[in-house]
C-alpha positions in Angstrom: -7.8 -12.4 -44.8 -8.7 -8.1 -44.5 -5.7 -5.7 -45.7 -2.7 -6.6 -43.4 -0.7 -3.1 -42.4 2.8 -2.8 -40.9 2.5 -0.5 -37.7 3.7 0.8 -34.8 0.5 0.9 -33.1 0.0 2.9 -30.1 -3.1 2.3 -28.4 -5.0 0.1 -25.7 -5.4 -4.1 -25.6 -8.6 -4.8 -25.4 -10.5 -8.2 -25.5 -14.1 -9.8 -26.6 -14.7 -12.6 -25.0 -18.0 -13.9 -27.0 -20.5 -16.3 -24.6 -18.2 -15.3 -21.6 -19.1 -13.4 -18.7 -16.6 -11.3 -17.5 -16.6 -10.1 -13.1 -16.6 -6.6 -12.8 -15.9 -6.4 -9.3 -15.2 -8.7 -6.0 -18.5 -9.6 -4.6 -20.9 -6.8 -2.7 -22.8 -7.5 0.4 -26.5 -7.6 -0.8 -28.4 -8.2 2.5 -27.7 -9.2 6.1 -31.0 -10.1 7.2 -30.9 -13.5 8.8 -33.7 -15.6 6.9 -34.5 -18.9 7.9 -37.3 -21.0 5.8 -39.3 -24.4 5.2 -40.8 -25.2 2.3 -42.5 -28.8 1.1 -40.9 -29.6 -2.5 -42.8 -32.2 -3.0 -44.0 -31.5 -6.4 -47.4 -30.7 -7.2 -49.8 -29.4 -9.9 -49.0 -25.6 -10.5 -50.6 -24.2 -13.4 -53.5 -26.4 -15.6 -56.7 -26.4 -17.4 -58.1 -29.5 -16.7 -60.9 -28.9 -18.7 -61.3 -31.4 -21.9 -63.8 -32.8 -24.5 -62.4 -31.1 -27.9 -59.4 -33.3 -29.7 -57.1 -31.7 -31.5 -54.5 -33.8 -34.6 -50.8 -33.3 -33.5 -48.4 -34.2 -36.3 -46.6 -33.5 -39.7 -47.1 -29.3 -39.6 -50.0 -29.2 -37.4 -48.9 -27.9 -34.3 -50.8 -26.5 -30.6 -50.1 -23.7 -28.2 -51.0 -22.7 -25.4 -50.1 -19.9 -23.4 -49.4 -18.9 -20.1 -48.7 -17.2 -16.9 -46.6 -17.7 -13.5 -47.9 -17.2 -10.7 -46.5 -14.3 -7.8 -43.6 -17.1 -6.5 -41.0 -18.8 -8.7 -42.0 -22.0 -9.8 -39.6 -25.5 -10.4 -40.7 -27.1 -12.8 -40.7 -30.4 -13.1 -43.4 -32.5 -15.5 -45.8 -31.5 -17.8 -48.8 -33.2 -18.5 -51.2 -33.2 -21.8 -54.5 -35.0 -21.8 -54.9 -37.1 -25.0 -53.8 -40.5 -27.2 -52.5 -42.1 -30.5 -54.2 -43.1 -32.9 -52.8 -46.2 -35.1 -48.8 -46.6 -34.9 -46.9 -43.1 -34.1 -43.4 -44.0 -34.8 -41.8 -40.8 -33.8 -41.8 -39.1 -30.0 -45.1 -36.1 -29.6 -42.2 -33.0 -28.7 -43.3 -30.9 -26.1 -41.8 -27.2 -26.2 -41.3 -24.3 -23.5 -40.8 -21.4 -25.5 -40.7 -17.3 -25.4 -44.4 -15.6 -26.2 -45.0 -12.7 -29.0 -48.0 -10.7 -28.5 -50.5 -10.7 -31.7 -52.6 -7.6 -31.5 -56.3 -7.6 -31.7 -56.4 -10.9 -31.9 -58.6 -12.4 -30.0 -62.2 -12.0 -28.8 -62.8 -11.6 -25.3 -66.2 -11.4 -23.8 -67.1 -9.5 -20.1 -69.2 -7.7 -18.1 -72.2 -7.7 -15.2 -74.4 -10.6 -15.8 -76.5 -10.7 -12.5 -78.6 -8.8 -10.9 -81.7 -8.1 -8.1 -83.5 -5.1 -9.4 -85.3 -4.8 -12.7 -87.4 -1.4 -12.6 -89.6 -0.1 -15.4 -90.0 2.7 -17.6 -93.7 3.1 -18.4 -96.4 6.0 -18.9 -93.8 8.8 -21.4 -90.7 8.2 -18.6 -86.9 8.4 -19.8 -84.7 6.1 -18.4 -80.7 7.0 -19.0 -78.9 3.7 -17.5 -74.5 3.3 -18.0 -72.0 1.5 -17.2 -69.0 2.7 -17.7 -65.8 1.0 -18.5 -61.9 0.4 -18.0 -60.4 -2.5 -19.2 -56.9 -3.8 -17.7 -55.3 -4.1 -21.2 -56.5 -2.1 -24.3 -59.4 -3.3 -26.0 -61.4 -2.6 -29.1 -65.1 -2.9 -28.4 -66.7 -4.5 -30.8 -69.9 -5.1 -29.7 -72.2 -3.8 -26.1 -75.1 -5.7 -24.8 -77.8 -4.7 -22.5 -80.3 -7.2 -21.3 -83.4 -5.6 -21.9 -87.8 -6.9 -21.6 -90.1 -4.3 -24.0 -93.9 -4.8 -24.2 -96.1 -2.8 -26.3 -95.1 0.5 -28.6 -92.4 2.5 -27.2 -89.7 4.7 -28.5 -86.5 3.3 -30.0 -83.6 3.1 -27.7 -80.6 6.1 -28.2 -77.2 4.7 -27.7 -74.5 6.6 -27.1 -70.6 6.3 -25.8 -69.3 9.3 -23.5 -66.4 10.4 -21.8 -66.6 9.9 -18.1 -66.6 13.2 -15.4 -64.1 13.4 -12.7 -67.3 12.3 -10.0 -67.4 9.0 -12.2 -70.7 9.7 -13.6 -71.3 9.7 -17.9 -70.4 12.7 -19.0 -71.3 15.3 -21.9 -69.1 14.8 -24.9 -70.6 12.0 -27.2 -67.8 9.7 -28.9 -69.9 7.0 -30.9 -73.9 6.9 -31.4 -76.5 4.5 -32.9 -80.1 4.0 -32.8 -81.5 0.6 -32.1 -85.2 -0.4 -33.3 -87.7 -1.0 -30.2 -89.2 -3.8 -31.8 -85.2 -5.8 -31.1 -86.8 -6.2 -27.6 -89.2 -8.4 -27.2 -91.5 -9.7 -24.1 -89.2 -12.3 -23.2 -85.8 -10.5 -21.2 -83.0 -11.0 -23.6 -79.4 -9.2 -24.8 -79.7 -6.9 -27.0 -76.8 -6.4 -29.0 -75.6 -3.5 -30.5 -72.4 -3.6 -33.4 -70.0 -0.6 -32.8 -68.6 -0.1 -36.0 -65.7 0.6 -36.5 -64.8 -1.0 -33.3 -64.0 1.7 -30.2 -60.2 1.1 -28.5 -59.7 2.3 -25.0 -56.5 1.9 -23.8 -55.2 0.7 -20.4 -56.7 3.7 -17.6 -59.4 5.5 -19.7 -62.8 5.0 -18.6 -65.7 5.4 -20.7 -69.8 5.3 -20.2 -71.5 3.3 -22.2 -75.5 4.6 -22.2 -78.4 3.2 -23.3 -81.9 5.5 -23.5 -84.9 4.4 -22.4 -88.0 6.4 -23.5 -91.9 5.4 -23.3 -94.8 6.8 -24.9 -97.5 8.9 -22.2 -100.4 8.0 -23.1 -99.6 4.3 -24.9 -99.5 0.7 -23.6 -95.9 0.2 -23.2 -93.1 -0.4 -21.1 -88.7 -0.9 -20.7 -87.7 -3.2 -18.3 -83.6 -3.4 -17.4 -81.6 -5.2 -14.7 -79.2 -4.1 -12.7 -77.0 -5.2 -9.1 -77.6 -2.9 -6.8 -74.1 -3.4 -5.4 -70.9 -3.0 -7.2 -70.6 -6.9 -8.2 -67.8 -5.9 -11.3 -64.2 -4.4 -11.0 -63.8 -3.0 -14.0 -66.9 -0.7 -14.1 -70.4 1.5 -13.0 -73.7 1.4 -13.1 -74.9 4.5 -13.2 -78.8 6.3 -13.6 -80.7 9.4 -14.8 -84.6 9.2 -14.8 -86.6 11.7 -16.6 -82.9 13.8 -17.4 -82.3 14.2 -13.9 -78.8 14.5 -12.0 -76.9 10.6 -12.3 -77.1 8.3 -9.7 -74.5 5.1 -9.1 -77.0 2.1 -8.7 -74.4 -0.6 -8.5 -73.7 -2.5 -11.9 -76.0 -2.5 -15.4 -76.7 -6.4 -16.4 -74.7 -4.7 -19.3 -71.4 -7.0 -21.3 -68.9 -6.0 -23.7 -66.9 -7.8 -26.5 -63.8 -6.5 -27.5 -60.6 -7.6 -29.2 -57.5 -8.1 -26.6 -54.3 -9.2 -27.9 -53.1 -12.5 -27.2 -50.0 -14.1 -26.5 -48.8 -16.5 -29.4 -45.5 -18.9 -29.6 -42.3 -16.8 -30.7 -39.8 -19.3 -32.4 -37.2 -18.7 -29.4 -37.3 -22.2 -27.2 -36.7 -22.6 -23.5 -36.9 -26.4 -23.6 -37.8 -29.1 -25.1 -39.0 -32.6 -24.2 -40.0 -36.2 -25.8 -42.3 -38.1 -25.3 -42.1 -41.8 -26.4 -45.5 -43.0 -28.5 -45.2 -45.9 -25.6 -46.3 -43.0 -22.6 -49.7 -42.9 -24.7 -52.6 -45.4 -24.9 -55.3 -45.0 -27.4 -57.5 -44.5 -25.0 -57.7 -41.2 -23.3 -55.3 -39.9 -20.8 -53.0 -38.0 -18.5 -50.1 -38.3 -20.3 -47.0 -37.5 -17.7 -43.3 -36.3 -18.8 -40.6 -35.3 -16.2 -37.8 -33.0 -16.6 -34.5 -34.9 -15.9 -32.9 -31.4 -14.6 -35.6 -29.3 -13.2 -36.0 -25.3 -14.0 -37.1 -22.4 -12.3 -39.6 -19.9 -14.4 -39.7 -16.7 -13.6 -42.4 -15.1 -10.9 -45.1 -13.3 -13.3 -44.1 -14.4 -16.3 -45.5 -15.3 -19.6 -44.7 -18.4 -21.1 -46.0 -21.1 -24.0 -46.3 -24.3 -24.6 -45.7 -25.8 -28.6 -46.5 -29.3 -29.6 -45.8 -31.1 -31.9 -44.1 -34.0 -34.0 -41.7 -35.4 -36.6 -44.0 -37.0 -39.4 -47.2 -38.9 -39.3 -50.5 -38.6 -41.4 -53.9 -38.9 -40.9 -53.6 -42.5 -39.6 -50.9 -42.6 -37.5 -50.7 -39.5 -35.2 -52.0 -37.9 -31.6 -54.9 -36.5 -30.4 -54.3 -33.6 -27.6 -57.1 -32.3 -26.2 -58.1 -28.7 -25.4 -61.7 -27.6 -23.6 -63.4 -24.0 -22.6 -61.4 -21.2 -21.4 -60.2 -21.7 -17.7 -57.1 -18.8 -17.8 -57.0 -15.3 -18.5 -58.3 -14.3 -21.8 -55.0 -13.1 -23.2 -53.3 -16.0 -22.1 -54.2 -17.9 -25.7 -54.6 -21.3 -27.3 -53.2 -20.8 -30.6 -53.0 -23.6 -33.6 -50.8 -23.8 -36.9 -51.6 -25.3 -39.9 -47.8 -24.2 -40.9 -45.3 -26.1 -38.8 -45.9 -22.7 -36.7 -45.2 -20.8 -39.5 -48.6 -18.3 -38.5 -50.2 -18.9 -35.5 -54.3 -18.8 -35.8 -56.0 -17.7 -32.1 -58.8 -20.8 -30.5 -61.4 -18.8 -28.9 -63.4 -19.7 -26.0 -60.4 -22.8 -25.6 -57.6 -23.7 -23.4 -54.9 -26.4 -23.8 -55.9 -29.6 -21.0 -52.3 -29.3 -19.4 -50.9 -28.6 -15.8 -47.8 -28.1 -15.0 -46.2 -29.4 -11.9 -44.3 -28.1 -9.5 -42.7 -26.5 -6.4 -43.8 -22.4 -5.4 -40.6 -21.4 -4.0 -40.6 -18.7 -1.4 -38.5 -15.3 -1.8 -35.7 -14.8 0.6 -33.8 -11.6 -0.8 -34.2 -9.3 -3.2 -32.9 -5.8 -4.7 -31.5 -2.9 -6.9 -28.8 -2.2 -7.9 -27.7 1.2 -10.3 -26.1 0.4 -13.1 -22.1 0.6 -13.6 -21.2 3.3 -15.8 -18.3 3.1 -18.8 -19.0 -0.4 -20.0 -19.0 -1.4 -23.7 -22.3 -1.5 -25.9 -21.1 -4.8 -26.5 -21.4 -6.4 -23.1 -25.0 -6.7 -21.1 -24.7 -5.8 -17.2 -25.4 -9.2 -15.3 -25.9 -10.2 -12.0 -24.0 -12.6 -10.3 -25.9 -14.0 -7.2 -24.9 -16.3 -4.2 -26.1 -16.6 0.1 -24.7 -17.9 2.4 -27.1 -21.0 3.9 -27.0 -23.7 6.0 -29.1 -27.0 6.2 -29.8 -29.6 8.4 -31.3 -32.0 5.5 -31.7 -30.4 2.4 -32.6 -26.8 0.7 -32.7 -25.7 -3.1 -32.7 -22.1 -4.5 -33.3 -20.4 -7.6 -32.5 -16.9 -8.6 -33.3 -14.2 -11.5 -31.5 -10.9 -12.5 -33.8 -8.9 -15.2 -31.8 -10.8 -17.7 -32.7 -14.3 -16.2 -36.2 -16.1 -18.0 -35.5 -19.3 -16.9 -32.7 -20.1 -13.9 -31.3 -24.0 -12.7 -31.7 -25.1 -9.4 -29.2 -25.5 -6.9 -29.4 -28.1 -4.1 -27.1 -27.6 -0.8 -26.9 -30.1 1.8 -23.5 -27.8 3.7 -24.7 -27.8 7.4 -23.0 -24.8 8.3 -23.1 -21.9 7.1 -21.7 -22.1 3.4 -21.0 -19.7 0.7 -23.6 -20.9 -2.8 -23.7 -19.2 -6.6 -27.7 -19.3 -7.0 -27.6 -17.7 -10.4 -24.1 -17.5 -12.1 -22.8 -15.2 -15.1 -22.4 -17.9 -17.3 -25.8 -19.0 -16.6 -28.1 -18.6 -19.4 -29.6 -14.9 -19.5 -33.0 -15.4 -22.3 -35.1 -12.9 -21.4 -34.8 -8.6 -23.0 -36.0 -6.4 -20.3 -35.4 -2.9 -22.4 -33.4 -0.4 -21.7 -32.1 0.0 -18.2 -30.9 2.4 -15.5 -31.0 0.1 -12.6 -31.2 -4.1 -12.7 -33.1 -5.7 -9.5 -32.6 -9.1 -8.6 -34.3 -12.0 -6.5 -33.1 -15.4 -4.6 -35.6 -17.4 -3.9 -35.4 -21.1 -1.7 -37.3 -24.5 -0.7 -36.8 -26.9 1.5 -35.2 -26.2 5.0 -32.6 -23.6 5.5 -31.0 -20.0 7.2 -29.5 -17.8 5.7 -27.5 -15.3 6.7 -26.5 -13.2 4.1 -26.8 -12.5 0.0 -24.1 -11.0 -2.0 -24.4 -10.1 -6.1 -21.3 -9.6 -8.1 -21.8 -7.6 -11.6 -20.6 -9.4 -14.6 -20.6 -8.2 -18.6 -21.4 -10.6 -20.2 -20.6 -11.3 -24.0 -23.5 -12.3 -26.2 -23.9 -10.4 -29.0 -22.7 -12.2 -31.7 -21.6 -9.3 -34.1 -19.7 -6.4 -32.9 -18.2 -2.8 -34.4 -15.2 -0.8 -33.1 -17.8 1.5 -31.7 -19.6 -1.5 -29.5 -16.0 -1.9 -27.7 -15.8 2.2 -27.4 -12.9 2.6 -30.2 -12.3 4.2 -33.4 -10.2 1.6 -35.2 -9.8 -2.0 -33.6 -6.6 -4.2 -34.8 -6.3 -7.9 -34.5 -3.9 -9.5 -32.3 -5.2 -12.9 -31.4 -8.2 -15.6 -32.1 -8.9 -18.7 -29.5 -11.6 -21.6 -30.2 -13.5 -21.8 -27.1 -15.8 -24.7 -28.4 -15.5 -27.0 -31.6 -16.1 -25.9 -34.6 -15.8 -22.0 -34.3 -16.3 -20.1 -36.8 -16.5 -16.2 -37.5 -16.5 -13.9 -40.6 -14.3 -10.6 -40.5 -15.5 -7.6 -42.7 -18.3 -8.8 -44.1 -16.2 -11.2 -46.2 -15.4 -14.4 -47.1 -12.0 -14.7 -47.2 -11.3 -12.6 -43.7 -12.8 -16.5 -42.1 -11.5 -17.8 -39.1 -12.2 -21.3 -38.7 -11.4 -23.6 -35.2 -12.3 -27.5 -35.7 -10.3 -27.7 -32.5 -11.2 -25.9 -28.6 -7.9 -24.1 -28.4 -7.0 -23.6 -31.7 -5.3 -20.0 -32.6 -4.7 -17.8 -34.8 -2.1 -15.2 -33.8 -1.2 -12.0 -36.5 2.1 -12.0 -37.9 4.6 -10.0 -35.6 5.0 -6.9 -36.3 1.7 -6.8 -38.3 -1.7 -5.8 -37.3 -5.1 -6.2 -39.2 -7.6 -4.0 -39.3 -10.8 -4.4 -38.5 -14.5 -3.2 -39.1 -17.1 -6.0 -38.2 -16.7 -9.2 -36.6 -19.0 -11.3 -36.8 -19.5 -15.0 -34.5 -21.5 -18.1 -37.1 -21.1 -20.9 -35.2 -18.9 -21.5 -31.5 -17.4 -19.2 -29.5 -14.2 -17.4 -29.8 -12.3 -15.0 -28.0 -10.7 -12.1 -30.0 -7.7 -9.8 -28.3 -7.4 -6.8 -30.4 -5.7 -3.3 -30.3 -8.3 -0.6 -29.7 -7.5 3.1 -30.6 -10.0 5.8 -29.6 
């Protein structure tokens, strides 16, 4: 144990209940608006890629994963489906995990632009057309290639390519940021995509806009022409087409037939697991088909949030394993499929593919939402969370889920109360597994399904002590002295002041350590290694 000092202390009692949430106030009336709803609770497929055709072996160190994003409604997840089969006789189950995601910077290739046209003018007899498409992506990109669809006949001047700024009125600006020349022979008598490789790649941040410009010039008196293609209406929401003839004023002409190849940030699995399911080998046939695994206890997924499925098997070999399909990409590009050959240590993006999967469940209806300012004076060791309640009744059955800013997955709460009853939708003890970053206020939402009538929503601030390591400063003091430690779970272990001799081990929940009467043990740091322990200290400022 640490150094023991006999002293008379003047300080304040302070408790650190690791793993617990402590109410900081009574229930606060948040919204007294009456709400009624009727939402079918029959599960159906909500998020999926049903394209198949590419086989992926899963066994041993070979794993596959798929990132996805929920829609604008909270989603009750009831089952996960995969398309595949078993080869040979795998003895162990296929493991399906729901995890948080991580960003892999500029790891995936994306192609976008306008590929349609209804106009195809000709540039000939010494004329010069500058044609441009502005580009304003919704996420940061590194443009690696730009392609324009052209036809060329005879002898003409070489193609000049430029990247320019954009003026306030949307037309191409005068500042040239990148330029290149493409031999006119790159374009042929049959129309085709003419590529321009951008080296180094050109980075664009969300909200920025640049013009990608091509100069098409012919030679007077020489038999030759260029033909370019465009759609005379605005068909691409990330850009606008422009044209300048013989160095005249720019005019907007819809969208040029032009496409952009870029590298974007993509999402891969993190190591933080939210849910784990096992699919028994007997559930798979030796022919390809959809295999479903239901959740014993459905959970709610937060709206507009990304998650990742990770699929793997312990053991197996080349003769005994699972085949899980993927197919052509149908999710937005940043929601990447990835594969690992080293048991998830590294993940490699699979371009143009999504895992073949279905997520079954129910979209809930938002009932109440709000924002609360943070309470002042909360110690660093505590996380400010909200418990959520609703007063409601039903003629049959109703379901609820709730989220504060720290909630990534939430429990499903079911009630058959036939009279107005206070129902806890999200308690302080429910898991908080989301990192919202620095907050100045905290938002909350209550969602519902089934049939119900609610008369109000209520919130309650609680302090969640889930940081396994503290110092005196984290509790608002300069010195701490240990009075008592009590285990809340079996096999609980803590280290005092980074010293092995300062270990507190409790075999059973309820076991206690009490400092000898008249003695106080100075504490510079406490770290919980296992289980949950409540500490009582004297704090000195």
